[in-house]
N, C-alpha and C positions, 0 to 999 in steps of 0.2 A: 388454605391460608395463602395469600397473595406473597409472592417472594418479596420480601423488605428491601434487600440489597438491590434486586432489578428495579424496584420502584424509586429507590434513592438515586440510582446511576441515572435512570430516565429522566428524573426531574432535574438532576444536576447538567445533563447533557442539553436539555430543553433551555435551562437558563443560560449557559455559556453560548449556545447557538442563537438563541435569541438576542442577548447582548450583541454579538458579532454582527447580525443582520441590521438591527437598529443602528449601531454605530456606523456600519457602512453606508447607510442612507444618506449620510451628510456627505459623503465623498463623491468627487468626479465619478461618472459611470464607469469609465475604463479603469479606474482604481478600484471601485466597489463591485465590480463584475465577478471577480474569482471568490472573494467573501460570500457575496450573496448566492452563488451558484453552489457553493458548499452548505453554507448555514441554513438556508431555507429547506431544502430536503432533510437536512439533518434534524431540524426541529420538527419537522413534519413525522418523520420516522420516530423520534423520540416521544412524541405526543400519542402516537399509536401504540408504542410499547407501555407507555404509563397507563394508558386507557385498557389495553390488553390485561395487564396486571392488575389494575384496579377493579376492574369489572369481572374477572374470571374468578371462579370458586376455587376450593382447595385443588392443588394439583400435585402430582408426584411426578418427579422428573426421572427420565430414564438415561438422562446424561450422566457420565462418569466423571469424577474430578481427576485432576492431574495425578498420574501415577508414576512413581519412580520405576526405573528399570527392574526387571527381576533379579533376585540376588545372584543368578548364575552368570549375569553379564560382569566379566573382570572390569575392575577400575580403569585399567589401562585401555580397554577397548571403549568404554564410555568416555573417556578422556581424548582418545584418537577420534571419535564421532564428533565431539565437540570442537576440536582442533579443525577438523575438516569443514565443519560448517562456518566457523570463523574464516577459514582460508576464502570460502566462495565469497563471503560478506566483504573481506578485504579485497579480494580480486574486482569485485564489481566497483568498489570505491576506487581502486586504482585505474580501472579502465575509464571511469568517469573523469578522473582527474587528467589522466593521459589522452584519452580520445574524444571527451566531451560526451554529454548525454545523448546527443543525436546519433552518434555511432555506437556507444557503450552499451546502450539498452538493448538494440537487437541482437548485438554480437553476444552479450552476456546470456540473454534468453535462449538463443539457438545453442550455445555450448552447455548451458545448463540443463535443457531439455534433452540434448543428445547424450551427453557424458553423464550427468547425474540421474537424470529420469530414464535413460535407456529407451528414449522414443525412437521410431523409425525417422529416417531422413524426410520422408514426405510429411509426416505429422509436424516435425521440428520446424521445417521451412514453411509450411503453410501457416502455422501457429504464429511464428515469428513474424510473418508478413502481415497477419491480420492485426496483431497487437501493435506492431510498428506504425501501420496505417492509422489505427485508433489514436495512438500516442501522438502522433505529428498533427492529424487531423484536429484533435482536441486543443493540444498545447500551441502548436505552431499556426495553423490555418485558422481556428475558431477564435482564441483566445491570444494570439499574437505575442506569447510569452518567449523572449529570445534566451536561448541557452548558449552559455560561453564554450567555445570551442576549447578543447584540450590542449594540454602543453604541446603535444606532438605536432598537431594542426597549426597552432600559433608559431611554433618554430619554422615550420615550413613556409608559412605565408610571409614571414619576416625575411626569409633568405631570398 
């Protein structure tokens, strides 16, 4: 029996992305480019998902549902892990505000890979360079989306 929730979600995503694409067609090309680049592939992927779910026979999923941590993990340890994750998120937000996206993304990615992921320096630097190149190539070079500079860079340029 097809997964009803997957089918409903796929249909909902098709409806929203289809509406976004149709709405964006009435806009000037530069304005419509970003919504069209997102909504058209999303609509196609949702259509494939709906067809896959509707045409597939009974399936038995091997995926596991979200599970709570084992009882032997103390509550203080779980709370510290949550605070640790929240700290990384808030640190990224602070870096964006202070440094701006163009500097915060590679700095945060490098620090996260090295400190949290415990990756080697070679992997961290190469991966950061590749992701930064894709980030700047897509958003700055291709889409010409300007990102505001951070508070620190704004203060330095004013002085």
